[in-house]
C-alpha positions as a Python dict, from the first residue, in 0.01 Angstrom:
ca = {
    (1, 'X'): (0, 0, 0),
    (2, 'X'): (351, 135, -50),
    (3, 'X'): (230, 489, -121),
    (4, 'X'): (7, 494, 188),
    (5, 'X'): (303, 365, 389),
    (6, 'X'): (518, 653, 256),
    (7, 'X'): (247, 909, 338),
    (8, 'X'): (201, 772, 688),
    (9, 'X'): (573, 771, 759),
    (10, 'X'): (609, 1126, 628),
    (11, 'X'): (324, 1243, 853),
    (12, 'X'): (427, 1016, 1143),
    (13, 'X'): (74, 870, 1157),
    (14, 'X'): (-61, 515, 1111),
    (15, 'X'): (-258, 456, 792),
    (16, 'X'): (-584, 380, 973),
    (17, 'X'): (-604, 745, 1089),
    (18, 'X'): (-618, 863, 726),
    (19, 'X'): (-900, 628, 626),
    (20, 'X'): (-1148, 666, 911),
    (21, 'X'): (-977, 637, 1247),
    (22, 'X'): (-986, 353, 1496),
    (23, 'X'): (-1333, 200, 1498),
    (24, 'X'): (-1228, -125, 1671),
    (25, 'X'): (-943, -215, 1905),
    (26, 'X'): (-894, -575, 1790),
    (27, 'X'): (-965, -755, 1463),
    (28, 'X'): (-1130, -1095, 1489),
    (29, 'X'): (-995, -1353, 1245),
    (30, 'X'): (-1093, -1683, 1090),
    (31, 'X'): (-836, -1958, 1116),
    (32, 'X'): (-739, -2055, 760),
    (33, 'X'): (-719, -2429, 689),
    (34, 'X'): (-639, -2611, 366),
    (35, 'X'): (-829, -2905, 222),
    (36, 'X'): (-724, -3243, 356),
    (37, 'X'): (-864, -3562, 501),
    (38, 'X'): (-1160, -3517, 739),
    (39, 'X'): (-976, -3657, 1041),
    (40, 'X'): (-682, -3425, 981),
    (41, 'X'): (-909, -3120, 948),
    (42, 'X'): (-1082, -3208, 1273),
    (43, 'X'): (-752, -3254, 1456),
    (44, 'X'): (-615, -2920, 1338),
    (45, 'X'): (-943, -2745, 1423),
    (46, 'X'): (-929, -2869, 1783),
    (47, 'X'): (-574, -2734, 1820),
    (48, 'X'): (-682, -2397, 1681),
    (49, 'X'): (-980, -2373, 1918),
    (50, 'X'): (-752, -2449, 2213),
    (51, 'X'): (-527, -2166, 2095),
    (52, 'X'): (-821, -1924, 2100),
    (53, 'X'): (-982, -1918, 1754),
    (54, 'X'): (-1361, -1905, 1740),
    (55, 'X'): (-1410, -1900, 1362),
    (56, 'X'): (-1274, -2093, 1064),
    (57, 'X'): (-1225, -2071, 688),
    (58, 'X'): (-1176, -2427, 563),
    (59, 'X'): (-1114, -2529, 202),
    (60, 'X'): (-1340, -2791, 41),
    (61, 'X'): (-1474, -2851, -310),
    (62, 'X'): (-1317, -3192, -380),
    (63, 'X'): (-1628, -3407, -406),
    (64, 'X'): (-1958, -3410, -215),
    (65, 'X'): (-1884, -3723, -13),
    (66, 'X'): (-1552, -3589, 109),
    (67, 'X'): (-1688, -3240, 170),
    (68, 'X'): (-1979, -3356, 386),
    (69, 'X'): (-1749, -3587, 583),
    (70, 'X'): (-1516, -3294, 658),
    (71, 'X'): (-1800, -3070, 775),
    (72, 'X'): (-1933, -3345, 1001),
    (73, 'X'): (-1589, -3421, 1146),
    (74, 'X'): (-1502, -3058, 1218),
    (75, 'X'): (-1838, -2976, 1377),
    (76, 'X'): (-1827, -3283, 1602),
    (77, 'X'): (-1467, -3202, 1697),
    (78, 'X'): (-1513, -2835, 1793),
    (79, 'X'): (-1868, -2839, 1933),
    (80, 'X'): (-2161, -2610, 1873),
    (81, 'X'): (-2030, -2264, 1966),
    (82, 'X'): (-1761, -2223, 1700),
    (83, 'X'): (-1820, -2064, 1358),
    (84, 'X'): (-1720, -2310, 1087),
    (85, 'X'): (-1726, -2176, 731),
    (86, 'X'): (-1617, -2364, 420),
    (87, 'X'): (-1487, -2249, 83),
    (88, 'X'): (-1584, -2447, -228),
    (89, 'X'): (-1371, -2225, -455),
    (90, 'X'): (-1643, -2238, -720),
    (91, 'X'): (-1585, -2608, -776),
    (92, 'X'): (-1942, -2716, -847),
    (93, 'X'): (-2222, -2637, -1089),
    (94, 'X'): (-2526, -2490, -919),
    (95, 'X'): (-2727, -2811, -894),
    (96, 'X'): (-2451, -3012, -732),
    (97, 'X'): (-2363, -2722, -502),
    (98, 'X'): (-2724, -2712, -377),
    (99, 'X'): (-2735, -3089, -333),
    (100, 'X'): (-2409, -3085, -135),
    (101, 'X'): (-2496, -2788, 85),
    (102, 'X'): (-2836, -2937, 173),
    (103, 'X'): (-2652, -3235, 320),
    (104, 'X'): (-2445, -2996, 534),
    (105, 'X'): (-2722, -2777, 672),
    (106, 'X'): (-2773, -2980, 990),
    (107, 'X'): (-2416, -2897, 1099),
    (108, 'X'): (-2497, -2525, 1142),
    (109, 'X'): (-2239, -2367, 913),
    (110, 'X'): (-2159, -1999, 943),
    (111, 'X'): (-2131, -1976, 563),
    (112, 'X'): (-2032, -2138, 236),
    (113, 'X'): (-1790, -1931, 31),
    (114, 'X'): (-1820, -1934, -347),
    (115, 'X'): (-2028, -2250, -393),
    (116, 'X'): (-2015, -2182, -768),
    (117, 'X'): (-1789, -1959, -974),
    (118, 'X'): (-1887, -1614, -848),
    (119, 'X'): (-1846, -1468, -1195),
    (120, 'X'): (-2182, -1632, -1264),
    (121, 'X'): (-2391, -1416, -1032),
    (122, 'X'): (-2716, -1569, -1157),
    (123, 'X'): (-2593, -1913, -1051),
    (124, 'X'): (-2494, -1776, -711),
    (125, 'X'): (-2843, -1635, -669),
    (126, 'X'): (-2996, -1970, -769),
    (127, 'X'): (-2793, -2150, -502),
    (128, 'X'): (-2881, -1897, -234),
    (129, 'X'): (-3254, -1932, -303),
    (130, 'X'): (-3240, -2308, -243),
    (131, 'X'): (-3021, -2348, 68),
    (132, 'X'): (-3043, -2247, 433),
    (133, 'X'): (-2674, -2162, 479),
    (134, 'X'): (-2543, -1804, 434),
    (135, 'X'): (-2354, -1758, 106),
    (136, 'X'): (-2027, -1563, 104),
    (137, 'X'): (-1914, -1422, -231),
    (138, 'X'): (-1544, -1412, -310),
    (139, 'X'): (-1359, -1417, -641),
    (140, 'X'): (-1457, -1223, -950),
    (141, 'X'): (-1816, -1165, -840),
    (142, 'X'): (-1711, -914, -576),
    (143, 'X'): (-1417, -748, -749),
    (144, 'X'): (-1580, -409, -823),
    (145, 'X'): (-1846, -177, -681),
    (146, 'X'): (-2059, -252, -984),
    (147, 'X'): (-2041, -629, -942),
    (148, 'X'): (-2126, -595, -573),
    (149, 'X'): (-2428, -385, -667),
    (150, 'X'): (-2536, -669, -898),
    (151, 'X'): (-2495, -915, -609),
    (152, 'X'): (-2729, -695, -407),
    (153, 'X'): (-2993, -648, -675),
    (154, 'X'): (-2999, -1018, -762),
    (155, 'X'): (-2988, -1125, -395),
    (156, 'X'): (-2704, -1358, -480),
    (157, 'X'): (-2528, -1373, -141),
    (158, 'X'): (-2538, -1273, 224),
    (159, 'X'): (-2185, -1135, 258),
    (160, 'X'): (-1880, -1039, 52),
    (161, 'X'): (-1516, -1127, 114),
    (162, 'X'): (-1314, -823, 7),
    (163, 'X'): (-944, -808, -77),
    (164, 'X'): (-725, -496, -75),
    (165, 'X'): (-524, -614, -375),
    (166, 'X'): (-820, -733, -581),
    (167, 'X'): (-1063, -453, -492),
    (168, 'X'): (-828, -165, -566),
    (169, 'X'): (-653, -51, -248),
    (170, 'X'): (-776, 109, 75),
    (171, 'X'): (-1024, 367, -50),
    (172, 'X'): (-1177, 161, -329),
    (173, 'X'): (-1217, -138, -97),
    (174, 'X'): (-1396, 89, 150),
    (175, 'X'): (-1625, 202, -131),
    (176, 'X'): (-1699, -162, -213),
    (177, 'X'): (-1775, -225, 154),
    (178, 'X'): (-2009, 76, 155),
    (179, 'X'): (-2204, -56, -145),
    (180, 'X'): (-2232, -395, 28),
    (181, 'X'): (-2348, -234, 352),
    (182, 'X'): (-2609, -22, 175),
    (183, 'X'): (-2741, -338, 11),
    (184, 'X'): (-2767, -529, 338),
    (185, 'X'): (-2457, -745, 290),
    (186, 'X'): (-2197, -801, 560),
    (187, 'X'): (-1829, -777, 474),
    (188, 'X'): (-1515, -964, 570),
    (189, 'X'): (-1159, -967, 439),
    (190, 'X'): (-1000, -1228, 215),
    (191, 'X'): (-671, -1402, 281),
    (192, 'X'): (-467, -1672, 108),
    (193, 'X'): (-166, -1868, 240),
    (194, 'X'): (89, -1624, 110),
    (195, 'X'): (56, -1295, 297),
    (196, 'X'): (342, -1196, 520),
    (197, 'X'): (349, -911, 771),
    (198, 'X'): (318, -631, 516),
    (199, 'X'): (-11, -748, 365),
    (200, 'X'): (-140, -852, 707),
    (201, 'X'): (-70, -504, 842),
    (202, 'X'): (-255, -344, 551),
    (203, 'X'): (-555, -568, 610),
    (204, 'X'): (-558, -473, 979),
    (205, 'X'): (-554, -101, 900),
    (206, 'X'): (-848, -146, 663),
    (207, 'X'): (-1065, -344, 905),
    (208, 'X'): (-975, -129, 1206),
    (209, 'X'): (-1100, 184, 1027),
    (210, 'X'): (-1406, 41, 848),
    (211, 'X'): (-1720, -28, 1057),
    (212, 'X'): (-1893, -243, 794),
    (213, 'X'): (-1645, -531, 833),
    (214, 'X'): (-1873, -718, 1070),
    (215, 'X'): (-1756, -1075, 1003),
    (216, 'X'): (-1422, -1222, 1117),
    (217, 'X'): (-1159, -1179, 847),
    (218, 'X'): (-970, -1464, 685),
    (219, 'X'): (-623, -1498, 831),
    (220, 'X'): (-358, -1728, 693),
    (221, 'X'): (-88, -1560, 901),
    (222, 'X'): (-102, -1866, 1127),
    (223, 'X'): (75, -2047, 839),
    (224, 'X'): (381, -1820, 851),
    (225, 'X'): (598, -2079, 1020),
    (226, 'X'): (952, -2209, 1000),
    (227, 'X'): (1110, -2229, 753),
    (228, 'X'): (884, -1972, 582),
    (229, 'X'): (880, -1720, 872),
    (230, 'X'): (788, -1356, 836),
    (231, 'X'): (1024, -1088, 706),
    (232, 'X'): (918, -803, 937),
    (233, 'X'): (1107, -704, 1250),
    (234, 'X'): (814, -760, 1488),
    (235, 'X'): (592, -1048, 1372),
    (236, 'X'): (226, -1037, 1469),
    (237, 'X'): (90, -1244, 1755),
    (238, 'X'): (-263, -1374, 1790),
    (239, 'X'): (-459, -1325, 2108),
    (240, 'X'): (-764, -1551, 2123),
    (241, 'X'): (-787, -1552, 1746),
    (242, 'X'): (-757, -1173, 1715),
    (243, 'X'): (-488, -935, 1590),
    (244, 'X'): (-418, -569, 1667),
    (245, 'X'): (-337, -300, 1413),
    (246, 'X'): (24, -171, 1428),
    (247, 'X'): (47, 176, 1582),
    (248, 'X'): (367, 285, 1409),
    (249, 'X'): (370, 534, 1120),
    (250, 'X'): (249, 417, 781),
    (251, 'X'): (166, 48, 780),
    (252, 'X'): (353, 22, 1109),
    (253, 'X'): (590, -256, 1006),
    (254, 'X'): (956, -260, 905),
    (255, 'X'): (1153, -510, 698),
    (256, 'X'): (1411, -724, 877),
    (257, 'X'): (1687, -717, 616),
    (258, 'X'): (1851, -1037, 738),
    (259, 'X'): (1522, -1228, 725),
    (260, 'X'): (1450, -1081, 383),
    (261, 'X'): (1787, -1194, 249),
    (262, 'X'): (1737, -1540, 398),
    (263, 'X'): (1393, -1563, 238),
    (264, 'X'): (1543, -1463, -96),
    (265, 'X'): (1817, -1723, -58),
    (266, 'X'): (1560, -1994, 13),
    (267, 'X'): (1354, -1884, -283),
    (268, 'X'): (1653, -1904, -513),
    (269, 'X'): (1793, -2235, -384),
    (270, 'X'): (1512, -2430, -209),
    (271, 'X'): (1191, -2341, -390),
    (272, 'X'): (1139, -2693, -520),
    (273, 'X'): (1154, -2827, -165),
    (274, 'X'): (918, -2580, -1),
    (275, 'X'): (665, -2491, -271),
    (276, 'X'): (316, -2637, -255),
    (277, 'X'): (323, -2983, -407),
    (278, 'X'): (13, -3064, -609),
    (279, 'X'): (-132, -3408, -579),
    (280, 'X'): (-428, -3598, -439),
    (281, 'X'): (-443, -3743, -91),
    (282, 'X'): (-489, -4116, -167),
    (283, 'X'): (-750, -4139, 109),
    (284, 'X'): (-985, -3905, -78),
    (285, 'X'): (-1166, -4029, -391),
    (286, 'X'): (-1149, -3690, -566),
    (287, 'X'): (-1357, -3659, -880),
    (288, 'X'): (-1173, -3350, -993),
    (289, 'X'): (-826, -3203, -966),
    (290, 'X'): (-771, -2994, -656),
    (291, 'X'): (-481, -2887, -439),
    (292, 'X'): (-330, -3041, -130),
    (293, 'X'): (-55, -2875, 70),
    (294, 'X'): (247, -3086, 151),
    (295, 'X'): (537, -2921, 334),
    (296, 'X'): (822, -3175, 367),
    (297, 'X'): (989, -3163, 709),
    (298, 'X'): (782, -2861, 808),
    (299, 'X'): (728, -2800, 1176),
    (300, 'X'): (388, -2831, 1339),
    (301, 'X'): (204, -2497, 1336),
    (302, 'X'): (178, -2480, 1716),
    (303, 'X'): (557, -2473, 1742),
    (304, 'X'): (557, -2107, 1648),
    (305, 'X'): (518, -1840, 1920),
    (306, 'X'): (293, -1642, 1682),
    (307, 'X'): (6, -1882, 1755),
    (308, 'X'): (-21, -1783, 2119),
}
């Protein structure tokens, strides 16, 4: 990313012009939501829909009872015309994944991401053959062109969730998307709650220039809130759940040195306070260890002007 940024700045051109040009004006995103109690997921989903999002990536994979309750709650809260997709993070063996997904089918899911560990492509294919919900492959199963080709030949999924960092940068990720497209798989982009403006900009350049990204991309940028705030001079703003690629040279973003220094200060002195705290929500009878996000004293997400 840094080298492409240098090249773009030297040529006074945005990166997307070097990797295919502007295929789309705006990039549709999925609202990223962590795993929590069903009522809390439904409440946050309603707020996101009111702010303009039409698609979701929601973490599950705690236990079947909890997972089905969350799917039911979110679907009933947002209505029928919103894409709700859920990520199991490879938490289940194939049999239990099938059993759980079958209970969810009536709620019209847009996809299930990584129902089993995607490294086991045969298990992914087994799940796909037995459920009526599209399967999205993330994780190790989509990390190379060769593994994506295996997904295609074994008919293990319906789409792949690609990541610039994990798939090898702009050009190699485009090659991975081309293999997926040739094999009849749709592509989207992966996001975790950690990207700031630099990584978000890179993702936008990639999707803007690559026609085969037909599904909304994951976007955790909605989580960049006080006190974590972005470190670029002009933070991104959503418009009806979409983002626009920066038009400046290179990646099109610049570091705000004061914000960067403040972020470094917080990291060095307040990390224990603001890091993700692992622990179960007592309302959920989890049968396995999983993560819950707990931000002490953190503001509500809608307090930020970035979620316009």
